[in-house]
N, C-alpha and C positions, 0 to 999 in steps of 0.2 A: 505566402510563398512556399513552394515546395522544392525539394531537391532530391536527387537520386543518390542511393547508396548501394554499392555492389557488395554483396555478402557471399562468401564461399561457405558452403555447408557440406558435410559428409553426406553420402547418399541416403543413409538412414534418417538423418534429420530432414533432408529435403523431402523424402517420402512422407514423413510425418506432417510437415508443413502443407504439402499438397493434399493430404488426407483432411486436414483441418480446414483448408480453404478450397473445398471442392464445390461450393455452392449449395451443398446439401446440409451443411452445418451452419453455424453462425456467420462464418466468413466466406465471402465470395472469391476473394483473391489473396494471394500470399501477402501482399502489401497491407490489406486490411488486418490480417492476422498479426503481422509484425507490429503495426501501429497500436493495436489493442494491447499486445504484450508490453510495449514501451509505456503506454498510458498507465497500465497496472503497476509497472515498476516505478514510475514517477509518483503515483499515489502512495505506494508503500514507502518511498523515500520521504514524502511529505509527512506521513504518519510517524516515521522514525524521527525526523527532525522535531516534530511537535512533541514527541515523548521526551527527547533529550532536553529540549528547552523547558518543558514542564519540570523535569527532574532538577535541572539547574536552578529554576525559580524556587522550587521547594527547598533545595539546599540553602539558598540565600535566605529564605524565610526562616528556616531552622536556625541558621547562624545568628539571625537577628532575634531569635526567641519568639517568632510569630507562628507557633505550631498550633494546630487544631487539637482539641482534646480527643481522645480515642472514641468517645461516644459520638462525636460529630463525624468522625471517619466511618464509624459503623453505619450511621444514617446515610452518608453519601454512598457507601458500598451497597446498602439495601436499595437505594434509588436506582443505582446503575443496574443492579440485578433485575429490577422491574422493567427498566427500559430495554434490556437485552432479551427479554422474554417475548 
């Protein structure tokens, strides 16, 4: 299901949206552009919530004395570096 949302923009922002959604770029319509921005923001929020939950989980593990030795953390860090390359 879809619904409409009316948004007022200053002329400068409207011109930017029109430039991004002119069919020559990735977006054909302003609606496509706005939906993409919202999806990106939703993904960032999911990532942020995941990070917060991970930190809270780590804090609970720390309080219970369930910490990884630093050597294990170094190994994890090295693995992440490899994945990001």
